[in-house]
C-alpha positions as CSV (number, residue, x, y, z in Angstrom):
1,M,27.4,-57.5,-35.9
2,T,29.6,-54.8,-35.1
3,A,29.6,-50.9,-33.8
4,D,28.8,-50.2,-37.3
5,D,25.1,-51.5,-36.4
6,G,24.6,-49.2,-33.2
7,Q,25.5,-48.5,-29.6
8,P,26.6,-51.6,-28.3
9,V,25.0,-53.1,-25.2
10,R,24.5,-56.2,-23.5
11,I,20.7,-57.4,-22.9
12,N,20.0,-60.1,-20.6
13,G,23.8,-61.5,-21.4
14,R,23.3,-61.0,-25.0
15,Q,25.4,-58.9,-27.3
16,A,22.8,-56.4,-28.6
17,F,22.7,-52.9,-30.5
18,I,20.7,-49.9,-30.0
19,T,20.3,-47.4,-33.0
20,P,18.0,-44.0,-32.7
21,N,16.1,-42.7,-35.8
22,D,17.8,-46.1,-37.9
23,D,14.6,-45.9,-40.3
24,G,14.1,-42.0,-39.9
25,P,13.3,-39.7,-37.6
26,G,10.9,-40.9,-34.5
27,T,12.1,-44.7,-34.8
28,C,14.9,-46.8,-32.8
29,V,15.8,-49.9,-33.4
30,A,16.9,-52.7,-31.0
31,Q,19.1,-55.7,-32.3
32,V,19.7,-58.8,-30.2
33,V,22.3,-61.3,-31.2
34,Y,20.3,-64.8,-31.1
35,R,22.9,-67.5,-32.4
36,P,25.6,-67.9,-34.6
37,Y,25.7,-70.3,-37.3
38,R,27.7,-70.8,-40.6
39,D,25.7,-70.3,-43.9
40,P,26.1,-73.1,-46.9
41,N,28.8,-71.3,-48.0
42,G,31.1,-71.7,-44.6
43,E,30.5,-68.1,-43.6
44,D,29.9,-66.9,-40.2
45,Q,26.6,-65.3,-39.5
46,E,24.0,-64.5,-36.9
47,E,20.5,-64.7,-36.5
48,I,19.5,-61.7,-34.9
49,V,16.1,-60.6,-32.9
50,E,15.3,-57.2,-34.6
51,L,12.3,-54.6,-33.1
52,E,11.7,-51.1,-34.4
53,I,9.7,-48.8,-32.3
54,A,8.5,-45.6,-33.9
55,G,6.4,-42.8,-32.3
56,T,6.7,-39.1,-31.7
57,R,8.1,-39.4,-28.2
58,P,11.6,-38.7,-27.3
59,V,13.6,-41.3,-29.1
60,T,15.4,-41.7,-25.7
61,K,12.3,-43.1,-24.8
62,L,11.6,-45.0,-27.7
63,C,15.0,-46.5,-27.3
64,A,14.4,-47.5,-24.0
65,D,11.2,-49.2,-24.9
66,A,13.2,-51.3,-27.8
67,R,15.5,-52.1,-25.0
68,T,13.0,-53.6,-23.0
69,L,10.8,-55.1,-25.4
70,A,14.2,-56.6,-26.7
71,A,14.6,-57.9,-23.2
72,T,11.0,-59.6,-22.9
73,A,11.8,-60.9,-26.6
74,I,14.7,-63.2,-26.4
75,T,13.4,-64.9,-22.8
76,R,10.9,-66.1,-25.3
77,L,13.6,-68.0,-27.8
78,P,14.3,-71.3,-27.8
79,Q,17.9,-72.4,-26.2
């Protein structure tokens, strides 16, 4: 993942990206890198956790919620 995927941030020590209005107005997407791996062709890939929040509240609030939910979700990932 790169900055093209959104605003880079760290969530619980993990690389993440927050993207307001990513899936249209009134949405915010949080993507958190879970773990790297190599695909069958030997290419580097990353598993991610992606959460999308949608609603009528200001997008800044939606993104804050997305970040909070992402922080909670990644505590449940296997080590």
